[in-house]
Structure formats: C-alpha cells, structure tokens
All heavy atoms as TSV, in Angstrom:
chain	resi	resn	atom	element	x	y	z
A	1	MET	N	N	21.198	-12.719	-4.394
A	1	MET	CA	C	20.196	-13.456	-3.657
A	1	MET	C	C	19.531	-14.444	-4.601
A	1	MET	O	O	19.017	-14.125	-5.605
A	1	MET	CB	C	19.168	-12.489	-3.130
A	1	MET	CG	C	18.018	-13.120	-2.387
A	1	MET	SD	S	16.791	-12.168	-1.591
A	1	MET	CE	C	17.090	-10.484	-1.918
A	2	ASP	N	N	19.559	-15.729	-4.203
A	2	ASP	CA	C	18.902	-16.720	-5.084
A	2	ASP	C	C	17.435	-16.922	-4.614
A	2	ASP	O	O	16.929	-16.329	-3.725
A	2	ASP	CB	C	19.691	-18.032	-5.077
A	2	ASP	CG	C	19.687	-18.737	-3.714
A	2	ASP	OD1	O	18.805	-18.400	-2.875
A	2	ASP	OD2	O	20.496	-19.664	-3.528
A	3	THR	N	N	16.754	-17.796	-5.379
A	3	THR	CA	C	15.285	-17.954	-5.070
A	3	THR	C	C	14.970	-18.594	-3.726
A	3	THR	O	O	14.016	-18.198	-3.146
A	3	THR	CB	C	14.693	-18.913	-6.200
A	3	THR	OG1	O	15.389	-20.131	-6.228
A	3	THR	CG2	C	14.672	-18.257	-7.479
A	4	THR	N	N	15.892	-19.351	-3.157
A	4	THR	CA	C	15.605	-19.870	-1.810
A	4	THR	C	C	15.656	-18.769	-0.733
A	4	THR	O	O	14.851	-18.748	0.082
A	4	THR	CB	C	16.559	-21.052	-1.463
A	4	THR	OG1	O	17.937	-20.568	-1.534
A	4	THR	CG2	C	16.348	-22.250	-2.304
A	5	GLU	N	N	16.646	-17.826	-1.011
A	5	GLU	CA	C	16.682	-16.690	-0.052
A	5	GLU	C	C	15.462	-15.839	-0.207
A	5	GLU	O	O	14.798	-15.385	0.790
A	5	GLU	CB	C	17.964	-15.883	-0.276
A	5	GLU	CG	C	19.212	-16.588	0.143
A	5	GLU	CD	C	20.466	-15.787	-0.324
A	5	GLU	OE1	O	20.309	-14.819	-1.059
A	5	GLU	OE2	O	21.475	-16.070	0.268
A	6	ARG	N	N	14.991	-15.644	-1.444
A	6	ARG	CA	C	13.831	-14.770	-1.695
A	6	ARG	C	C	12.610	-15.493	-1.199
A	6	ARG	O	O	11.726	-14.912	-0.617
A	6	ARG	CB	C	13.648	-14.482	-3.114
A	6	ARG	CG	C	14.431	-13.245	-3.613
A	6	ARG	CD	C	14.125	-12.883	-4.966
A	6	ARG	NE	N	15.029	-13.696	-5.766
A	6	ARG	CZ	C	14.892	-13.947	-7.028
A	6	ARG	NH1	N	13.817	-13.489	-7.677
A	6	ARG	NH2	N	15.773	-14.753	-7.705
A	7	GLY	N	N	12.514	-16.863	-1.321
A	7	GLY	CA	C	11.375	-17.576	-0.856
A	7	GLY	C	C	11.223	-17.483	0.678
A	7	GLY	O	O	10.137	-17.412	1.168
A	8	ARG	N	N	12.317	-17.370	1.414
A	8	ARG	CA	C	12.211	-17.193	2.804
A	8	ARG	C	C	11.907	-15.722	3.146
A	8	ARG	O	O	11.267	-15.536	4.187
A	8	ARG	CB	C	13.458	-17.599	3.469
A	8	ARG	CG	C	13.629	-19.103	3.632
A	8	ARG	CD	C	14.824	-19.404	4.406
A	8	ARG	NE	N	16.037	-18.981	3.663
A	8	ARG	CZ	C	17.113	-19.741	3.522
A	8	ARG	NH1	N	17.158	-20.979	4.040
A	8	ARG	NH2	N	18.105	-19.295	2.855
A	9	ALA	N	N	12.391	-14.806	2.413
A	9	ALA	CA	C	12.185	-13.369	2.749
A	9	ALA	C	C	10.764	-12.939	2.548
A	9	ALA	O	O	10.176	-12.160	3.299
A	9	ALA	CB	C	13.079	-12.522	1.928
A	10	MET	N	N	10.155	-13.423	1.500
A	10	MET	CA	C	8.762	-12.979	1.195
A	10	MET	C	C	7.703	-13.291	2.313
A	10	MET	O	O	6.951	-12.439	2.697
A	10	MET	CB	C	8.304	-13.510	-0.101
A	10	MET	CG	C	8.994	-12.817	-1.300
A	10	MET	SD	S	8.816	-11.028	-1.262
A	10	MET	CE	C	7.069	-10.895	-1.666
A	11	PRO	N	N	7.681	-14.445	2.781
A	11	PRO	CA	C	6.698	-14.781	3.876
A	11	PRO	C	C	6.879	-13.857	5.124
A	11	PRO	O	O	5.934	-13.391	5.668
A	11	PRO	CB	C	6.890	-16.261	4.196
A	11	PRO	CG	C	7.480	-16.764	3.022
A	11	PRO	CD	C	8.378	-15.713	2.435
A	12	SER	N	N	8.114	-13.580	5.395
A	12	SER	CA	C	8.338	-12.723	6.585
A	12	SER	C	C	7.816	-11.325	6.292
A	12	SER	O	O	7.256	-10.697	7.179
A	12	SER	CB	C	9.734	-12.697	7.077
A	12	SER	OG	O	10.566	-11.983	6.159
A	13	MET	N	N	7.961	-10.825	5.104
A	13	MET	CA	C	7.499	-9.502	4.774
A	13	MET	C	C	5.984	-9.457	4.740
A	13	MET	O	O	5.323	-8.638	5.260
A	13	MET	CB	C	8.034	-9.135	3.319
A	13	MET	CG	C	7.499	-7.773	2.855
A	13	MET	SD	S	7.893	-6.391	3.949
A	13	MET	CE	C	9.593	-6.106	3.346
A	14	MET	N	N	5.348	-10.530	4.170
A	14	MET	CA	C	3.906	-10.658	4.245
A	14	MET	C	C	3.377	-10.695	5.671
A	14	MET	O	O	2.344	-10.109	5.991
A	14	MET	CB	C	3.470	-11.810	3.411
A	14	MET	CG	C	3.641	-11.662	1.878
A	14	MET	SD	S	2.894	-10.177	1.228
A	14	MET	CE	C	1.227	-10.460	1.514
A	15	GLU	N	N	4.036	-11.468	6.532
A	15	GLU	CA	C	3.653	-11.560	7.865
A	15	GLU	C	C	3.717	-10.247	8.594
A	15	GLU	O	O	2.852	-9.907	9.399
A	15	GLU	CB	C	4.480	-12.573	8.624
A	15	GLU	CG	C	4.014	-14.000	8.489
A	15	GLU	CD	C	2.604	-14.185	8.906
A	15	GLU	OE1	O	2.197	-13.739	10.024
A	15	GLU	OE2	O	1.853	-14.760	8.131
A	16	ARG	N	N	4.763	-9.494	8.245
A	16	ARG	CA	C	4.963	-8.131	8.854
A	16	ARG	C	C	3.774	-7.188	8.411
A	16	ARG	O	O	3.257	-6.455	9.161
A	16	ARG	CB	C	6.280	-7.573	8.579
A	16	ARG	CG	C	7.441	-8.361	9.175
A	16	ARG	CD	C	8.761	-7.909	8.697
A	16	ARG	NE	N	9.127	-6.646	9.293
A	16	ARG	CZ	C	10.192	-5.955	8.907
A	16	ARG	NH1	N	11.049	-6.484	8.055
A	16	ARG	NH2	N	10.526	-4.863	9.450
A	17	ILE	N	N	3.397	-7.243	7.147
A	17	ILE	CA	C	2.287	-6.476	6.627
A	17	ILE	C	C	1.105	-6.866	7.341
A	17	ILE	O	O	0.197	-6.002	7.790
A	17	ILE	CB	C	2.196	-6.614	5.118
A	17	ILE	CG1	C	3.441	-5.913	4.480
A	17	ILE	CG2	C	0.943	-5.978	4.630
A	17	ILE	CD1	C	3.571	-6.230	3.007
A	18	LYS	N	N	0.784	-8.206	7.508
A	18	LYS	CA	C	-0.441	-8.691	8.109
A	18	LYS	C	C	-0.432	-8.240	9.612
A	18	LYS	O	O	-1.522	-7.778	10.090
A	18	LYS	CB	C	-0.479	-10.200	8.060
A	18	LYS	CG	C	-0.819	-10.754	6.768
A	18	LYS	CD	C	-0.796	-12.282	6.773
A	18	LYS	CE	C	-0.939	-12.960	5.456
A	18	LYS	NZ	N	-0.806	-14.386	5.456
A	19	GLN	N	N	0.648	-8.391	10.321
A	19	GLN	CA	C	0.706	-7.902	11.678
A	19	GLN	C	C	0.376	-6.422	11.802
A	19	GLN	O	O	-0.353	-5.972	12.689
A	19	GLN	CB	C	2.084	-8.188	12.289
A	19	GLN	CG	C	2.321	-9.685	12.545
A	19	GLN	CD	C	3.755	-9.894	12.951
A	19	GLN	OE1	O	4.548	-8.981	13.029
A	19	GLN	NE2	N	3.998	-11.152	13.405
A	20	PHE	N	N	0.936	-5.614	10.866
A	20	PHE	CA	C	0.651	-4.211	10.909
A	20	PHE	C	C	-0.776	-3.859	10.657
A	20	PHE	O	O	-1.424	-3.068	11.313
A	20	PHE	CB	C	1.454	-3.453	9.790
A	20	PHE	CG	C	1.187	-2.036	9.723
A	20	PHE	CD1	C	1.580	-1.086	10.719
A	20	PHE	CD2	C	0.417	-1.470	8.724
A	20	PHE	CE1	C	1.288	0.286	10.629
A	20	PHE	CE2	C	0.061	-0.220	8.572
A	20	PHE	CZ	C	0.540	0.688	9.572
A	21	ALA	N	N	-1.393	-4.596	9.646
A	21	ALA	CA	C	-2.778	-4.400	9.321
A	21	ALA	C	C	-3.713	-4.793	10.482
A	21	ALA	O	O	-4.743	-4.128	10.677
A	21	ALA	CB	C	-3.202	-5.259	8.096
A	22	ARG	N	N	-3.340	-5.714	11.333
A	22	ARG	CA	C	-4.092	-6.056	12.479
A	22	ARG	C	C	-3.913	-5.242	13.695
A	22	ARG	O	O	-4.712	-5.263	14.666
A	22	ARG	CB	C	-3.783	-7.521	12.825
A	22	ARG	CG	C	-4.249	-8.580	11.907
A	22	ARG	CD	C	-3.940	-9.932	12.364
A	22	ARG	NE	N	-4.000	-10.852	11.287
A	22	ARG	CZ	C	-3.008	-11.713	10.888
A	22	ARG	NH1	N	-1.870	-11.730	11.602
A	22	ARG	NH2	N	-3.110	-12.542	9.870
A	23	SER	N	N	-2.847	-4.426	13.762
A	23	SER	CA	C	-2.441	-3.549	14.816
A	23	SER	C	C	-3.422	-2.329	14.941
A	23	SER	O	O	-4.036	-1.947	13.874
A	23	SER	CB	C	-1.056	-3.137	14.751
A	23	SER	OG	O	-0.894	-2.115	13.747
A	24	PRO	N	N	-3.491	-1.689	16.047
A	24	PRO	CA	C	-4.302	-0.491	16.164
A	24	PRO	C	C	-3.807	0.602	15.132
A	24	PRO	O	O	-4.694	1.295	14.520
A	24	PRO	CB	C	-4.104	-0.039	17.549
A	24	PRO	CG	C	-3.789	-1.244	18.327
A	24	PRO	CD	C	-2.997	-2.082	17.420
A	25	GLN	N	N	-2.558	0.762	14.984
A	25	GLN	CA	C	-2.019	1.745	14.029
A	25	GLN	C	C	-2.416	1.449	12.583
A	25	GLN	O	O	-2.860	2.264	11.785
A	25	GLN	CB	C	-0.453	1.892	14.171
A	25	GLN	CG	C	0.025	2.939	13.272
A	25	GLN	CD	C	1.574	3.025	13.348
A	25	GLN	OE1	O	2.171	2.275	14.065
A	25	GLN	NE2	N	2.118	3.988	12.602
A	26	GLY	N	N	-2.294	0.123	12.299
A	26	GLY	CA	C	-2.767	-0.399	10.955
A	26	GLY	C	C	-4.230	-0.096	10.652
A	26	GLY	O	O	-4.572	0.223	9.585
A	27	ARG	N	N	-5.012	-0.373	11.671
A	27	ARG	CA	C	-6.442	-0.174	11.527
A	27	ARG	C	C	-6.791	1.332	11.341
A	27	ARG	O	O	-7.609	1.695	10.564
A	27	ARG	CB	C	-7.235	-0.701	12.778
A	27	ARG	CG	C	-7.239	-2.183	12.813
A	27	ARG	CD	C	-7.938	-2.755	13.983
A	27	ARG	NE	N	-7.898	-4.164	14.060
A	27	ARG	CZ	C	-7.836	-4.763	15.164
A	27	ARG	NH1	N	-7.996	-4.193	16.322
A	27	ARG	NH2	N	-7.749	-6.106	15.166
A	28	ARG	N	N	-6.106	2.210	12.091
A	28	ARG	CA	C	-6.275	3.680	11.897
A	28	ARG	C	C	-5.837	4.089	10.535
A	28	ARG	O	O	-6.508	4.785	9.816
A	28	ARG	CB	C	-5.470	4.377	12.980
A	28	ARG	CG	C	-6.036	4.516	14.304
A	28	ARG	CD	C	-5.386	5.487	15.200
A	28	ARG	NE	N	-3.957	5.223	15.410
A	28	ARG	CZ	C	-3.477	4.477	16.382
A	28	ARG	NH1	N	-4.309	3.961	17.282
A	28	ARG	NH2	N	-2.161	4.295	16.482
A	29	THR	N	N	-4.729	3.509	10.017
A	29	THR	CA	C	-4.231	3.860	8.767
A	29	THR	C	C	-5.195	3.436	7.659
A	29	THR	O	O	-5.515	4.138	6.676
A	29	THR	CB	C	-2.854	3.218	8.459
A	29	THR	OG1	O	-1.993	3.680	9.481
A	29	THR	CG2	C	-2.351	3.593	7.084
A	30	ALA	N	N	-5.793	2.231	7.778
A	30	ALA	CA	C	-6.735	1.731	6.854
A	30	ALA	C	C	-7.982	2.574	6.798
A	30	ALA	O	O	-8.550	2.895	5.739
A	30	ALA	CB	C	-7.106	0.255	7.133
A	31	GLU	N	N	-8.404	3.061	7.990
A	31	GLU	CA	C	-9.615	3.949	8.063
A	31	GLU	C	C	-9.310	5.218	7.353
A	31	GLU	O	O	-10.168	5.772	6.583
A	31	GLU	CB	C	-10.019	4.102	9.487
A	31	GLU	CG	C	-11.282	4.878	9.593
A	31	GLU	CD	C	-12.519	4.341	8.869
A	31	GLU	OE1	O	-12.584	3.038	8.745
A	31	GLU	OE2	O	-13.298	5.086	8.330
A	32	GLN	N	N	-8.188	5.757	7.544
A	32	GLN	CA	C	-7.747	6.993	6.922
A	32	GLN	C	C	-7.805	6.918	5.404
A	32	GLN	O	O	-8.262	7.807	4.701
A	32	GLN	CB	C	-6.390	7.536	7.379
A	32	GLN	CG	C	-6.417	8.055	8.812
A	32	GLN	CD	C	-5.040	8.360	9.292
A	32	GLN	OE1	O	-4.019	7.866	8.727
A	32	GLN	NE2	N	-4.875	9.028	10.412
A	33	VAL	N	N	-7.251	5.753	4.943
A	33	VAL	CA	C	-7.249	5.551	3.479
A	33	VAL	C	C	-8.704	5.388	2.964
A	33	VAL	O	O	-8.991	5.895	1.840
A	33	VAL	CB	C	-6.432	4.219	3.207
A	33	VAL	CG1	C	-6.628	3.790	1.736
A	33	VAL	CG2	C	-4.936	4.472	3.474
A	34	ARG	N	N	-9.533	4.713	3.697
A	34	ARG	CA	C	-10.923	4.590	3.254
A	34	ARG	C	C	-11.665	5.916	3.168
A	34	ARG	O	O	-12.348	6.182	2.142
A	34	ARG	CB	C	-11.710	3.591	4.118
A	34	ARG	CG	C	-11.563	2.196	3.814
A	34	ARG	CD	C	-12.520	1.314	4.602
A	34	ARG	NE	N	-12.147	1.050	5.977
A	34	ARG	CZ	C	-11.350	0.139	6.431
A	34	ARG	NH1	N	-10.825	-0.665	5.523
A	34	ARG	NH2	N	-11.004	0.007	7.645
A	35	ARG	N	N	-11.399	6.808	4.092
A	35	ARG	CA	C	-11.953	8.129	4.084
A	35	ARG	C	C	-11.421	8.894	2.969
A	35	ARG	O	O	-12.154	9.599	2.293
A	35	ARG	CB	C	-11.733	8.856	5.426
A	35	ARG	CG	C	-12.889	8.548	6.408
A	35	ARG	CD	C	-12.609	9.326	7.619
A	35	ARG	NE	N	-11.305	8.938	8.125
A	35	ARG	CZ	C	-10.836	9.044	9.364
A	35	ARG	NH1	N	-11.524	9.589	10.231
A	35	ARG	NH2	N	-9.668	8.586	9.647
A	36	ALA	N	N	-10.151	8.801	2.713
A	36	ALA	CA	C	-9.511	9.657	1.594
A	36	ALA	C	C	-10.042	9.098	0.259
A	36	ALA	O	O	-10.303	9.920	-0.660
A	36	ALA	CB	C	-8.012	9.469	1.690
A	37	ALA	N	N	-10.243	7.822	0.112
A	37	ALA	CA	C	-10.712	7.187	-1.126
A	37	ALA	C	C	-12.162	7.621	-1.429
A	37	ALA	O	O	-12.548	7.682	-2.549
A	37	ALA	CB	C	-10.639	5.711	-1.092
A	38	ALA	N	N	-12.870	7.930	-0.327
A	38	ALA	CA	C	-14.310	8.350	-0.499
A	38	ALA	C	C	-14.427	9.845	-0.931
A	38	ALA	O	O	-15.416	10.246	-1.488
A	38	ALA	CB	C	-15.112	8.149	0.760
A	39	ASP	N	N	-13.375	10.589	-0.749
A	39	ASP	CA	C	-13.394	12.066	-1.109
A	39	ASP	C	C	-13.040	12.148	-2.611
A	39	ASP	O	O	-11.892	11.798	-2.983
A	39	ASP	CB	C	-12.321	12.766	-0.180
A	39	ASP	CG	C	-12.225	14.242	-0.426
A	39	ASP	OD1	O	-12.923	14.719	-1.377
A	39	ASP	OD2	O	-11.522	14.944	0.266
A	40	PRO	N	N	-13.858	12.738	-3.346
A	40	PRO	CA	C	-13.659	12.880	-4.819
A	40	PRO	C	C	-12.290	13.670	-5.101
A	40	PRO	O	O	-11.550	13.259	-6.067
A	40	PRO	CB	C	-14.785	13.658	-5.351
A	40	PRO	CG	C	-15.832	13.461	-4.371
A	40	PRO	CD	C	-15.201	13.276	-3.076
A	41	ARG	N	N	-11.999	14.635	-4.379
A	41	ARG	CA	C	-10.724	15.370	-4.582
A	41	ARG	C	C	-9.531	14.514	-4.394
A	41	ARG	O	O	-8.506	14.449	-5.155
A	41	ARG	CB	C	-10.639	16.675	-3.726
A	41	ARG	CG	C	-11.619	17.755	-4.293
A	41	ARG	CD	C	-11.366	18.993	-3.409
A	41	ARG	NE	N	-11.493	18.589	-1.986
A	41	ARG	CZ	C	-11.499	19.383	-0.945
A	41	ARG	NH1	N	-11.314	20.711	-1.209
A	41	ARG	NH2	N	-11.686	19.002	0.247
A	42	ARG	N	N	-9.544	13.769	-3.309
A	42	ARG	CA	C	-8.434	12.906	-2.907
A	42	ARG	C	C	-8.333	11.723	-3.923
A	42	ARG	O	O	-7.288	11.363	-4.266
A	42	ARG	CB	C	-8.622	12.273	-1.502
A	42	ARG	CG	C	-8.439	13.302	-0.479
A	42	ARG	CD	C	-7.058	13.574	-0.173
A	42	ARG	NE	N	-6.875	14.403	0.966
A	42	ARG	CZ	C	-5.797	14.978	1.284
A	42	ARG	NH1	N	-4.661	14.822	0.623
A	42	ARG	NH2	N	-5.701	15.723	2.321
A	43	ARG	N	N	-9.471	11.269	-4.370
A	43	ARG	CA	C	-9.408	10.149	-5.367
A	43	ARG	C	C	-8.784	10.651	-6.695
A	43	ARG	O	O	-7.953	10.011	-7.261
A	43	ARG	CB	C	-10.826	9.700	-5.595
A	43	ARG	CG	C	-10.917	8.508	-6.505
A	43	ARG	CD	C	-12.329	8.104	-6.823
A	43	ARG	NE	N	-12.928	7.673	-5.581
A	43	ARG	CZ	C	-13.439	6.450	-5.354
A	43	ARG	NH1	N	-13.498	5.600	-6.312
A	43	ARG	NH2	N	-14.011	6.171	-4.191
A	44	ALA	N	N	-9.147	11.823	-7.059
A	44	ALA	CA	C	-8.565	12.413	-8.337
A	44	ALA	C	C	-7.028	12.644	-8.096
A	44	ALA	O	O	-6.246	12.395	-9.023
A	44	ALA	CB	C	-9.229	13.721	-8.666
A	45	GLN	N	N	-6.704	13.123	-6.988
A	45	GLN	CA	C	-5.196	13.402	-6.673
A	45	GLN	C	C	-4.481	11.979	-6.687
A	45	GLN	O	O	-3.390	11.923	-7.302
A	45	GLN	CB	C	-5.127	13.905	-5.225
A	45	GLN	CG	C	-3.677	14.341	-4.846
A	45	GLN	CD	C	-3.745	14.878	-3.454
A	45	GLN	OE1	O	-4.510	14.618	-2.624
A	45	GLN	NE2	N	-2.798	15.859	-3.237
A	46	ALA	N	N	-5.056	10.970	-6.121
A	46	ALA	CA	C	-4.344	9.585	-6.162
A	46	ALA	C	C	-4.291	9.130	-7.629
A	46	ALA	O	O	-3.232	8.518	-7.964
A	46	ALA	CB	C	-5.130	8.671	-5.262
A	47	GLN	N	N	-5.372	9.333	-8.382
A	47	GLN	CA	C	-5.315	8.790	-9.820
A	47	GLN	C	C	-4.231	9.561	-10.599
A	47	GLN	O	O	-3.547	8.935	-11.371
A	47	GLN	CB	C	-6.703	9.003	-10.416
A	47	GLN	CG	C	-7.706	7.938	-9.903
A	47	GLN	CD	C	-9.050	8.210	-10.457
A	47	GLN	OE1	O	-9.404	9.240	-10.950
A	47	GLN	NE2	N	-9.878	7.177	-10.419
A	48	ARG	N	N	-4.071	10.877	-10.311
A	48	ARG	CA	C	-2.953	11.592	-10.980
A	48	ARG	C	C	-1.598	11.042	-10.623
A	48	ARG	O	O	-0.736	10.800	-11.462
A	48	ARG	CB	C	-3.065	13.106	-10.749
A	48	ARG	CG	C	-4.171	13.752	-11.419
A	48	ARG	CD	C	-4.003	15.342	-11.384
A	48	ARG	NE	N	-3.939	15.766	-9.977
A	48	ARG	CZ	C	-5.018	16.120	-9.234
A	48	ARG	NH1	N	-6.224	16.030	-9.767
A	48	ARG	NH2	N	-4.869	16.568	-8.012
A	49	LEU	N	N	-1.414	10.779	-9.365
A	49	LEU	CA	C	-0.228	10.245	-8.857
A	49	LEU	C	C	0.139	8.893	-9.444
A	49	LEU	O	O	1.245	8.611	-9.952
A	49	LEU	CB	C	-0.202	10.191	-7.318
A	49	LEU	CG	C	1.042	9.723	-6.677
A	49	LEU	CD1	C	2.197	10.615	-6.950
A	49	LEU	CD2	C	0.849	9.525	-5.155
A	50	LEU	N	N	-0.869	8.033	-9.509
A	50	LEU	CA	C	-0.681	6.706	-10.104
A	50	LEU	C	C	-0.416	6.768	-11.553
A	50	LEU	O	O	0.406	6.060	-12.118
A	50	LEU	CB	C	-1.944	5.746	-9.879
A	50	LEU	CG	C	-2.150	5.312	-8.417
A	50	LEU	CD1	C	-3.452	4.577	-8.320
A	50	LEU	CD2	C	-0.947	4.341	-8.064
A	51	GLY	N	N	-1.032	7.726	-12.232
A	51	GLY	CA	C	-0.795	8.003	-13.644
A	51	GLY	C	C	0.701	8.286	-13.926
A	51	GLY	O	O	1.243	7.879	-14.894
A	52	ARG	N	N	1.298	9.059	-13.005
A	52	ARG	CA	C	2.650	9.431	-13.211
A	52	ARG	C	C	3.529	8.174	-12.993
A	52	ARG	O	O	4.491	7.996	-13.691
A	52	ARG	CB	C	3.023	10.472	-12.150
A	52	ARG	CG	C	2.560	11.843	-12.457
A	52	ARG	CD	C	2.927	12.841	-11.390
A	52	ARG	NE	N	2.281	14.107	-11.657
A	52	ARG	CZ	C	2.250	15.063	-10.822
A	52	ARG	NH1	N	2.885	14.959	-9.614
A	52	ARG	NH2	N	1.590	16.225	-11.001
A	53	PHE	N	N	3.235	7.390	-12.066
A	53	PHE	CA	C	4.049	6.148	-11.838
A	53	PHE	C	C	3.889	5.169	-13.022
A	53	PHE	O	O	4.793	4.511	-13.338
A	53	PHE	CB	C	3.569	5.418	-10.552
A	53	PHE	CG	C	4.149	5.987	-9.229
A	53	PHE	CD1	C	3.195	6.430	-8.276
A	53	PHE	CD2	C	5.469	6.207	-9.144
A	53	PHE	CE1	C	3.722	6.975	-7.169
A	53	PHE	CE2	C	5.885	6.728	-7.917
A	53	PHE	CZ	C	5.075	7.116	-6.953
A	54	ARG	N	N	2.733	5.222	-13.633
A	54	ARG	CA	C	2.566	4.300	-14.852
A	54	ARG	C	C	3.070	4.910	-16.089
A	54	ARG	O	O	2.972	4.300	-17.100
A	54	ARG	CB	C	1.070	4.075	-14.919
A	54	ARG	CG	C	0.455	3.243	-13.800
A	54	ARG	CD	C	-0.960	3.030	-14.037
A	54	ARG	NE	N	-1.538	2.239	-12.872
A	54	ARG	CZ	C	-2.682	2.365	-12.393
A	54	ARG	NH1	N	-3.528	3.252	-12.904
A	54	ARG	NH2	N	-3.090	1.657	-11.336
A	55	GLY	N	N	3.598	6.157	-16.032
A	55	GLY	CA	C	4.239	6.842	-17.214
A	55	GLY	C	C	3.270	7.617	-17.978
A	55	GLY	O	O	3.451	7.922	-19.134
A	56	GLY	N	N	2.147	8.077	-17.352
A	56	GLY	CA	C	1.245	8.948	-18.065
A	56	GLY	C	C	1.720	10.301	-18.402
A	56	GLY	O	O	1.511	10.804	-19.453
A	57	HIS	N	N	2.502	10.940	-17.427
A	57	HIS	CA	C	3.021	12.225	-17.684
A	57	HIS	C	C	4.587	12.150	-17.550
A	57	HIS	O	O	5.078	11.595	-16.609
A	57	HIS	CB	C	2.551	13.235	-16.619
A	57	HIS	CG	C	1.118	13.352	-16.667
A	57	HIS	ND1	N	0.264	13.088	-15.660
A	57	HIS	CD2	C	0.256	13.823	-17.703
A	57	HIS	CE1	C	-1.021	13.380	-15.960
A	57	HIS	NE2	N	-0.977	13.846	-17.217
A	58	ARG	N	N	5.265	12.836	-18.420
A	58	ARG	CA	C	6.733	12.859	-18.401
A	58	ARG	C	C	7.223	14.248	-18.428
A	58	ARG	O	O	6.757	15.154	-18.921
A	58	ARG	CB	C	7.283	12.030	-19.599
A	58	ARG	CG	C	6.977	10.549	-19.364
A	58	ARG	CD	C	7.731	9.741	-20.425
A	58	ARG	NE	N	7.309	8.436	-20.252
A	58	ARG	CZ	C	8.026	7.462	-19.822
A	58	ARG	NH1	N	9.297	7.669	-19.600
A	58	ARG	NH2	N	7.606	6.228	-19.709
C-alpha cells in the first residue's frame, strides 16, 4: 500500500470513528468509559494494562 492509498483510507477510518462517537451506542460507550475512569479501582486497572503495553512488565 503506498501513501496515496493510505491517504484515502485514513479519512474514511476517522469518519467511521466520528460517526460511531455521534451514534447512541457511541454515546453510551463514552459514558461507560467516563464512569470507569472516575472509579479509582478501574483507573488503577487501566494504568496496569497500559503499563504492560508500554513494556512495563515482561
């Protein structure tokens, strides 16, 4: 895939993400994420998971 193909693919992916975010399901998902982020236990769980992706634990 060359850059022109990628250049065309990215806007459509971003548009799909925007459409999802505006949909009722996307709004519900965003609200669930906000609630989870406000919970200290969930926040710690997410930080541990991100640490693994970043190479914190092997």
